[in-house]
C-alpha positions as CSV (number, residue, x, y, z in Angstrom):
1,X,97.3,35.2,127.6
2,X,95.2,37.9,129.2
3,X,97.8,38.8,131.8
4,X,100.5,39.3,129.1
5,X,98.2,41.6,127.1
6,X,97.4,43.6,130.1
7,X,101.0,44.2,130.9
8,X,101.7,45.3,127.3
9,X,98.7,47.6,127.3
10,X,99.8,49.2,130.5
11,X,103.3,49.7,129.1
12,X,101.9,51.2,125.9
13,X,99.6,53.5,127.9
14,X,102.5,54.7,130.1
15,X,104.7,55.4,127.0
16,X,101.8,57.1,125.4
17,X,101.3,59.4,128.4
18,X,105.0,60.1,128.6
19,X,105.3,61.1,124.9
20,X,102.1,63.2,125.1
21,X,104.0,65.5,127.4
22,X,106.4,66.3,124.5
23,X,103.6,66.7,121.9
24,X,104.9,70.1,120.7
25,X,108.4,68.7,120.0
26,X,108.2,66.1,117.3
27,X,112.0,65.8,117.1
28,X,112.1,65.0,120.9
29,X,109.3,62.3,120.4
30,X,111.2,60.7,117.5
31,X,114.4,60.7,119.6
32,X,112.6,58.9,122.4
33,X,111.0,56.4,120.0
34,X,114.4,55.4,118.7
35,X,115.1,53.9,122.1
36,X,112.1,51.5,121.9
37,X,112.3,48.1,120.2
38,X,110.1,47.1,117.3
39,X,107.4,45.4,119.5
40,X,107.1,48.4,121.8
41,X,106.7,50.7,118.7
42,X,103.9,48.5,117.3
43,X,102.2,48.5,120.7
44,X,102.5,52.3,120.9
45,X,101.3,52.7,117.3
46,X,98.0,51.2,118.3
47,X,97.3,53.7,121.2
48,X,96.2,56.7,119.1
49,X,96.3,58.3,115.7
50,X,99.0,60.8,116.6
51,X,101.5,58.0,117.3
52,X,100.3,55.9,114.4
53,X,101.1,58.7,112.0
54,X,104.3,59.8,113.8
55,X,105.7,56.2,113.7
56,X,104.6,55.8,110.0
57,X,106.2,59.1,109.0
58,X,109.5,58.3,110.7
59,X,109.6,54.5,110.2
60,X,113.0,54.7,108.3
61,X,114.6,56.2,111.4
62,X,113.0,53.9,114.0
63,X,113.8,50.2,114.9
64,X,112.7,47.6,112.4
65,X,111.5,44.1,112.7
66,X,114.6,41.9,112.9
67,X,115.2,38.5,111.5
68,X,118.4,36.5,111.7
69,X,118.5,35.4,108.1
70,X,116.8,35.8,104.7
71,X,117.3,33.1,102.1
72,X,115.8,31.9,98.9
73,X,115.2,28.1,99.0
74,X,113.8,25.6,96.6
75,X,110.6,24.1,97.8
76,X,111.4,20.5,96.9
77,X,114.3,20.6,99.4
78,X,111.7,21.0,102.2
79,X,110.9,17.6,103.3
80,X,109.8,17.8,107.0
81,X,106.0,17.8,107.7
82,X,106.5,20.6,110.3
83,X,107.7,22.9,107.4
84,X,104.2,23.0,105.9
85,X,102.8,24.7,109.0
86,X,105.5,27.4,108.8
87,X,104.1,28.9,105.6
88,X,102.9,32.5,105.8
89,X,99.3,32.3,104.6
90,X,98.2,35.9,105.3
91,X,96.7,37.4,102.2
92,X,96.6,41.3,102.3
93,X,93.3,43.1,101.5
94,X,94.4,44.4,98.1
95,X,90.9,45.3,96.9
96,X,90.7,48.2,99.4
97,X,94.2,49.6,98.7
98,X,94.9,52.6,96.5
99,X,97.3,50.6,94.3
100,X,94.8,50.2,91.5
101,X,94.1,53.9,91.3
102,X,97.6,54.5,89.9
103,X,97.1,53.9,86.2
104,X,100.9,54.0,85.4
105,X,101.6,51.2,87.9
106,X,98.7,49.1,86.6
107,X,100.0,49.5,83.0
108,X,103.5,48.4,84.0
109,X,102.0,45.4,85.8
110,X,100.0,44.4,82.8
111,X,103.1,44.7,80.6
112,X,105.1,42.5,83.0
113,X,102.2,40.0,83.0
114,X,102.0,39.9,79.2
115,X,105.8,39.3,79.0
116,X,105.6,36.7,81.8
117,X,108.4,38.5,83.7
118,X,109.5,36.2,86.6
119,X,110.0,37.5,90.2
120,X,113.0,35.1,90.7
121,X,115.5,34.2,88.1
122,X,116.7,30.7,88.7
123,X,119.3,28.6,86.8
124,X,117.6,25.2,87.2
125,X,114.2,23.7,86.6
126,X,112.8,24.8,89.9
127,X,111.8,28.3,88.9
128,X,108.3,27.9,90.2
129,X,109.3,26.3,93.5
130,X,111.4,29.1,95.0
131,X,110.4,30.3,98.4
132,X,111.7,33.0,100.8
133,X,112.8,31.5,104.2
134,X,113.0,33.9,107.2
135,X,114.9,32.6,110.2
136,X,113.9,34.4,113.4
137,X,116.9,33.4,115.5
138,X,120.4,32.1,114.9
139,X,120.6,28.3,115.4
140,X,122.8,25.7,114.0
141,X,120.5,22.8,114.5
142,X,116.8,22.1,114.8
143,X,115.8,25.7,114.4
144,X,112.0,25.9,114.7
145,X,111.9,29.7,114.5
146,X,111.4,30.3,110.8
147,X,108.7,31.1,108.3
148,X,108.3,30.5,104.5
149,X,106.9,33.1,102.2
150,X,105.7,31.7,98.8
151,X,105.1,34.4,96.2
152,X,104.0,33.6,92.6
153,X,107.1,33.6,90.5
154,X,105.3,34.5,87.3
155,X,102.3,36.6,88.3
156,X,99.1,36.1,86.2
157,X,97.0,39.0,87.4
158,X,97.3,42.5,88.8
159,X,96.1,41.2,92.1
160,X,99.1,38.8,92.3
161,X,101.3,41.8,91.4
162,X,99.8,43.8,94.3
163,X,100.3,40.9,96.7
164,X,104.0,40.6,95.6
165,X,104.4,44.4,96.0
166,X,102.9,44.2,99.5
167,X,105.2,41.4,100.7
168,X,108.3,42.9,99.2
169,X,107.5,46.2,100.9
170,X,107.1,44.4,104.2
171,X,110.5,42.7,103.7
172,X,112.2,45.9,102.8
173,X,111.1,47.4,106.1
174,X,112.8,44.6,108.0
175,X,116.4,44.2,109.2
176,X,118.4,41.1,108.5
177,X,121.7,40.0,110.1
178,X,122.5,37.7,107.1
179,X,121.0,37.3,103.7
180,X,121.8,34.7,101.0
181,X,120.6,36.2,97.8
182,X,122.1,36.4,94.4
183,X,120.4,39.6,93.0
184,X,120.3,40.5,89.4
185,X,118.7,43.8,88.5
186,X,117.3,44.1,85.0
187,X,117.0,47.8,83.9
188,X,115.1,48.5,80.7
189,X,114.8,51.8,79.0
């Protein structure tokens, strides 16, 4: 494990030094960053504040984290024991975020909570059992490279709304080769 990290650190430092030479030309730096893959960008992002902010400012133009497929699945269809270890359990630190300083957003969240607005609309009885399945690689059988993301379907607090917002924002910043979603947008005036 230590050897791999040293190699990545050296690669990130070399790229950092290379890009430092073009510090005056942001457009040149962004052009160079477009040639890196997602993992290299994340490594470079950790080298210093300049690259952290540069990559964040231009993240829509740069390579994204890629997944093979995004699907909504019903949790009761998941029967293998190995699936339970594939759940994403990371809980973002919402308390230190600036989301709660936006009064309009908090009011909208409270209104959605009072109306019990669901995140997913499902035709069957399984409305609370829907999960997001992210396949890392294409595989027809025995694909062990996947993760499940379980979000509350009917949020009961502003903290749950903030967690949903965090994860949806993360998903929107990814790229997918395939997606199996039936999307219905409800627009209210």
